[in-house]
N, C-alpha and C positions, 0 to 999 in steps of 0.2 A: 394437961392441955396447953399450958403456956410454953413448955419446952417444945411441943410439936409445932406450935405456931412460930416460935423463934427459929426452929430448924427449917420450916417451910419458907421463911423469909431469907434466912442466912445462907443456906446452901445454894440456891440459884445465883446469888450474888458471887459466891466463891467460885462456882462453876464458870460464870462469865468472866471473872478475873483470871482464872487459869487459862481459859480459851484466848483471852486477849493477850496474856503474857506469851503463850505459844505463837500466836500471830506476830506479835512484835519481834520475837526471836527470829522467825522465819524472814520477815521483812529486813531486819537489821543484817542477818547472816547473808541473805541474798545480795543485798546492796554492798555489803563489804566484799564479797566474793567477786561481784561484777567490777567494782572499781579496782580490785587487785588484778583482775584479768585485763582490763583496759590498760592499766599502768604497765603490766608485763608484755602486753601485745604491742604497745607503742614503742618499746625499747628496740632499736634496730639490732643491737648486738645479742639480744636474747631471743632466739627463734622458738625455743620450746617454752611452753607455759609451765609455770611451777605447779607440780602436782599437789603441793600443800594447799593451794586454793581450794581444790576439790575436797580435800580432807576437812578443811575448816568449814566449808559449806555443809558437808555431810554431818559433821559434828553439830552444827547449828540446827539442822533439820532433825537430828536425833533428839537433841535437847527439847526442841519445840514439841515434838511428838510426845515426849514424856509429860510435859505440862498438859497437853491436850488429852492424853490418856488419863491423867489424874482427874480431869474434869469429867471424863466419861464414867470413871469409877464412882465419883461422887454422885452421878446422876442415878445410879442404882438405888440410892437411898430414897429418891423421890418418885421412882417408877410406880405406877398405879395398876397397870394391866400386864398380863403376860405377853401380849403382842408387843408392847413397848420394851419389855425385857429381851425378847428375841432380837429386835432391832438393835438395842443397846449392846447386846452380846456380840452380834455380828460386827459392829463398829469397833468394839474393843479388840476383837480378834484381828480385824484388818489392820487397826493401828499398831497392835503388838507385832504382827508380821512385818509391817513396814519398818518398825524400829529394829527388829532383828536383821532385816536385810540391809538396812543402812549401816548398823554396826558391823556386819559382815564385810560390807564394802570398805568401810574405814579400815578395818583390820587388814584386808587384802592390799589396799592402796598404800597403807603405812609400811606393810612388809615389802611391797614392790619398791617403794621409795628408798628404804634403807638398803635394799639390795643394790640399787643402782648407785647409791652413794659410795658403797664399798668397792 
């Protein structure tokens, strides 16, 4: 009984921590990309924006989604009803698809960037 009580208290805290870490990574990554974009856009000799900015932002988003997905997976431990499980499963699937799409975009952008370099 004590272990169940401890897990009931500890798991929601860890879930909130993982969600907060994911949110912080999104905010930090977006802010960094925005300032890099502004810096590159204000340079008069450089008309094209560095594609690495987009790759860095996508990497930050992918990492943040991994943290948020970890929180969703932990939520499966405290789910009480089947309806909650269906909702949770759909959220996990959507976040996994988003992560897959972002990784695919990173891979294609990186390939495109290296081809332009050569």
